[in-house]
N, C-alpha and C positions, 0 to 999 in steps of 0.2 A: 547695577548702579555704578557705572564707570564714567567719571568726568574729572576735569582738571579744576584746581583752585589756585588762586593767586597767593604767592608766598608773602609779598609785601607791597605796600602802595607804590604806584608809579604815576608819572605825569608825562605828557607829550604836548607839543604845540604845532599847529598848522596855520598857514596863512592862505586863504582862498579868496581871490578877488578883493583884497584889502581888508577882509574880515579876519579877525584872529580867533581861532578855536583852541582853547586850552582844555585838554582832556585829563581827568584824574580818575584813577581806578583804585578801589579799596577792597580788601577782603572784608566781608560781612557775613553774619549768620542770622541776623534778624532785620525786619523792616525798620525797627527803631534805630539800629546802628546805621543803616543806609540813609535814613532821613537826617540823622545827626550830621553826616558828612555833607549833605546838600546844604543844610543851614550854615555850617562852617564856611562853605565856599560862597554862599550869599553874603556873609559878613566880610569875607576876605576880598570879594570883588563886587562891592555894592553898586558900582557904576556900570557893570556889564549889562548888556541888553537882555541876554537870556542865560538861564542855568538849566539846561536840559539833561535828563538822566534816564537810566534804565538799570534795574537790578534783577538778579535771580538769586533766590535762596533755595538751596538744595540742588537736585539733579536738573540740568537744563533741558533734558529730554522728557522729564516727567516732574515738572517743577511743583513744589509745594506752595511757592509764593514767587510771583514776579510782578513787576510794575514798571511804568515809564511815564514821563511827563514831557510835553512839548514846550512848556513854560512860555506860551505866547506865540511860538512859531506856528505856521499853518498846521492844522491837525494831520498827524501821521508823518510829518517831515523830519522829526528830530528824535523823540524818544523811541519810536518803533524801529527806526534804522539802527540805533544803538543796541536795542534788545536783540535784533536780528543777528548782529555781529556776535554777541555773546552766545546765542543759541547755536549758530553755525559753527563756532569754535568749541562748543561743548564746555563752556566755563561756567561753573556754579559758585555760589556763595561770594558774589561780587557785585559791586555797583560801579558803573562808569558815569561820571558827571562831565558834561561838556559846557564850559563857560564860553559864551560868544560875545566878542566886541564887534559891533557892526561897523563895516568899513566904508559904507556909503553906496556900495554897488549891490543892487538886489540880485539874488541868485535864482529866484523862481523856485517853484515847488520841487522840481526834479533836481535842481542844483543844490537845494538845501538838503534833500534826502541823501544825495551823494556826499555832500560836505560832512554831515553828521556821521554817516557810515565811515567815511575816511578818518574822521577824528577819533571815532571809537577804535578803528583798526590801528591807528597810530599808537593808542594806549596799549592795545593787545600786543603790538610788536615789541613794546618795552617790557612786557610781563615775563616774570620767571614763574612758570607753572609747575605744579606738583599734583600727582594723583590724589584724589579725595580719599581719606581713610576715616571711616566712622570710629569715633573715640568713645570710651566708656570710663566711668569713674567707679572704682571699687575700694573697699577697705581691707587692709591686711592686719590681722592680729598676730603679734609676735612677742617673743620674750626679749628682754633687753640684750641678752647675749647674741641673739640672731638678727637684731635690727640691721646691722651693717650688711649682712648677707642678703637680707630681703631687699634692701636699697640697691645692692649690686644687681640682683636679678631683674628688678624693675627697670633700671637704667640699661641693662643688657638687652631688654626687649623694647628699647626706645621709648619707654614710658617716663613719667616724672612724678615725683612726690609733691603733692599739692599742700598737704597738711600732716602734722604729726601730733598725737596726744599721748601723754605719758600718765599712766595710773599704775595698776598692778602689772599691766602689760603695756606694750607699745601698739598704738593703732595708727597705721600709715594710710592716709587717703591718697590714692594714686590715680593718675590718668594714663591710659594706654589704649592701643588699638583694640577694638572689640574682638577682632580675630585672634588676639594673643591671650585672651583671658584663660582659655583652656591650658595653654602652655605655662602661663603664670602659676595656675593651681598645681600643675604637675611638678614644676620646679620648686615650689614652696612646700611640698609634702613634708620635708624634714624641718624647715625653718619657720614656718608660719602658716596661717590658713586664711583664705579669702572669705570674707563675710558676705553672704548672699543678701540681696535686697529683700 
């Protein structure tokens, strides 16, 4: 499962035969997040002719969820070309939405397919990508005296503390790469213990 994900949202603009194509790309992990961005852009650009999109959740080569929409363009000329760009570039957990303002010149089916693929590629060209790393959330039980050392170990493994509860002991809820859980347990042997689910 080796693929790239988007670090932060990007936007790009293209003009093709007087039609304006504004591409937006967002990192997403659920279909609901993807659709939220589509609705936001429909509200931002209510006068645009089309809001075409494609998303991939998970690995683009073995996707758990993917979808696309031509939003009134001829079938297969908008959403599918956007999806093809994402799959070809092996980018997952992402949505690209292309907002089109019609410029008065018809592009034809082949022209539309090329235009939407170019608009998606323009967004990809702006992306800063990073390898996908499966993350996990675990809890660490520690004494008050060793809390700072536990935090240091988590941060040293590029994890982060999401929540802390104090009672007789300290419970730290942390998020870190799944691959680092074994290392975390070994390094915490003296200072705390990881609670298993």
